[in-house]
N, C-alpha and C positions, 0 to 999 in steps of 0.2 A: 257177610252178616253187618247190618247197618245198626250202630249205635249212636245216633244223633240224639240231641236233646229231646226232640219231639217224640221219638220212638220211645226212649226212655221213660218220659212222663207217661205215655199211654200204658206201657207195662205196669209203671208203678201204681197208676190208677186202677187198672184192673186187680190188681193185688189187694189195694186197698178196698174196693168194692167187696170183694169176695170175703174180706175179714169182717167187714161191717154186716154183711148179711149172715156170716158165721155165727157172729156174736148174738143174734136174735135166736138163731138155733140153739146155741149152747146154754143161753139164758134160761131155755125150757128145763135143762138138767139141774140147774143149781137152785139154791134157796134165795137166789137175789140177781138182779140184772148184772149182765157183764158186757163191758165194751171191750172190742179188741182192736188195736191199731199198729201198724208197724211204726217202730221209732229209728230205724236206719234200715236202708235198702242200698244194696250195691248189685249191679248187673256186670257178670265178669266173662271175659272170654277164657281166661286162664283158669284152668278147674283147679290147680293146687292152690291159688289163692282163697278159695272156698274153704280151705281147712286152716287158715292162719289165725282165725279169730274165734274159733269155737269155744263154748263153754268149758272152764278149766276145773269142774268139779270131779271129785274122785269117783263119784257113782252118778252115772247118766242112764236116761232111759231114751232109746233110738226107736222112732216109728218110721219104718220106710214104707212108702205107697208106690208102686210101678203105675205110669200112666200109660193106658192102652189106647188104640184105636189110631186115627189118622195122623196123630203126633205122639211119638214116643218120649218117655223121660220118667224122672222120679222125683219124690219128694222126701226129704228127711225132717222129721220133726224131732227137736230134742228138749228135755225136762230134765232138771236136776231132781235131786231128793225132795227138797223142800217143797219145790213146785208141785210136785205129784201129790205130796201129802196134802197141800193145801187145797187142790182141786178134788181130792177125795172128801175133804172136810167141807167143801162148798156143796157137794152133790149126795153125801151119804151121812147118815148118823154114825158116831163113832164105834168102833168094834175093839173089843180089847185082844179077840184072836188075831194075832199079827198075819198069819198065813191067810185067814179070810179077807183081811183088809188090803194085803197084797193083790190078792185075787181081784177084788172089786176096783182097786186103782188101776190095774193093768187094762180091766174091761171098759173103764171110764175113758182113760187116755186112749184106746183104740177108737172108741166112739168119737172123741173129740177129733182125732185125727181125721176120721172119715167125714165128720162135719166141715172143718177146715179145707181138707183137700178138695171135697167135693163143690164147696163153695168157690173157691179160687178156679178149679178146673172148668166150672160151668162158666165162670167169666171170660175165661180163654176161648171155651168152646163157642159160647154166643157171639163174641166179637169178631172172632175168626171165621166163623161159619163153618166149623168142622165137627165131626163126631169123636169126641175122645172122654174117657172116663177113668176113675181111679180103682185099681185092684184093691183086694182085702189087705189091710196094712200087716206089716211084721213087726214085732215088738221084740227088742233085744236090751238086756241091761250090760252097761260097759263104763270104763273109765276114760279119760280123755286120750291117753295115749294109743290103747287099745281101739279107740272110737277112730282116730287119726288112720290107724293101720287098716281097719276095717273098711272106711271111706276110700282111702287111697287105693285098696284092692279093687272096690267096687268102680272106681273111676279110672282105672288103669287101662281098660280096653275100650275106651270111648274115643270118638273123632275128637282131634284138637279144637275144633271150631264150635264145640258145644257151648250152649249158653247157660250160665249159672245166675241165680238171682238168690242172694244171701239177705234174709231179713229177720232182724231182731224185732221182736214182737211183745207188746205190751197187753197184758190182761188187766183190766181195772174192774173191780167190784164195787157195788154201791157203798160200801162202808171204806172205800179208798185202799183197800189193799190191792199191791201191784205184783204180778208175775211177769217173768221175762222168758218165754220159751223161744227158741231160735228154730228158723225154717230156713232150709236150703232146697232150691228147686232146681234141678238139671233137665234142660230142656233139648230138643233137636237144634242143630245149628242153623235151620232157616226159621226158628221162631220169630227173633227179631225182624228178619226180613218180611214174614207174614204181616207182623204188627204195622210195620212200617208201609207196605203196600195198602193195607186197609186204612191207615191214617192218612196216606196221600189222597185217598179217595174222599178224603173229609168226613169219615165216619165217627161220629161223636159218642163218647161215654154218655150214658144217660144216668 
């Protein structure tokens, strides 16, 4: 697996471009424009390091999406309670009925996960010229310790050479409110090799 500076820059560029495209789609769901950008990105070979800087909130919402097709993997998208409530507020009028509000929030978060995952997966697919797509996301509610156990179990049967991209992400609205969900991408061991091989052929990001 290659992790030279050029390969890393291409991988980060693909992620960033996917986020920018996702922001345009997500803005159609809200009452105002949204920009989405990564604030910190790490590319890791050691899967357990992906668990070291998870959100520490007592209540977290995890959306898990399997990547299907010519390159397997998963994405994990994390929101805390405040972030999920703010996203609901941006997309829907307030409801007094808490159960209805929770159902709406979960539906919105699943759609947002679809938008974000699809946008990034499309960039990977186009750049590498492979057919991959995201499956239907799964939503679960958990705390940090249970989340670590859940992810550790999910990661326990994988190859040690798998690639992880950990991205702290910032959503910025037109009124300057900021939300910071967290994204973890688990990709096959040859992902960076594929990126590097294309990069060596001087295929530029558009």
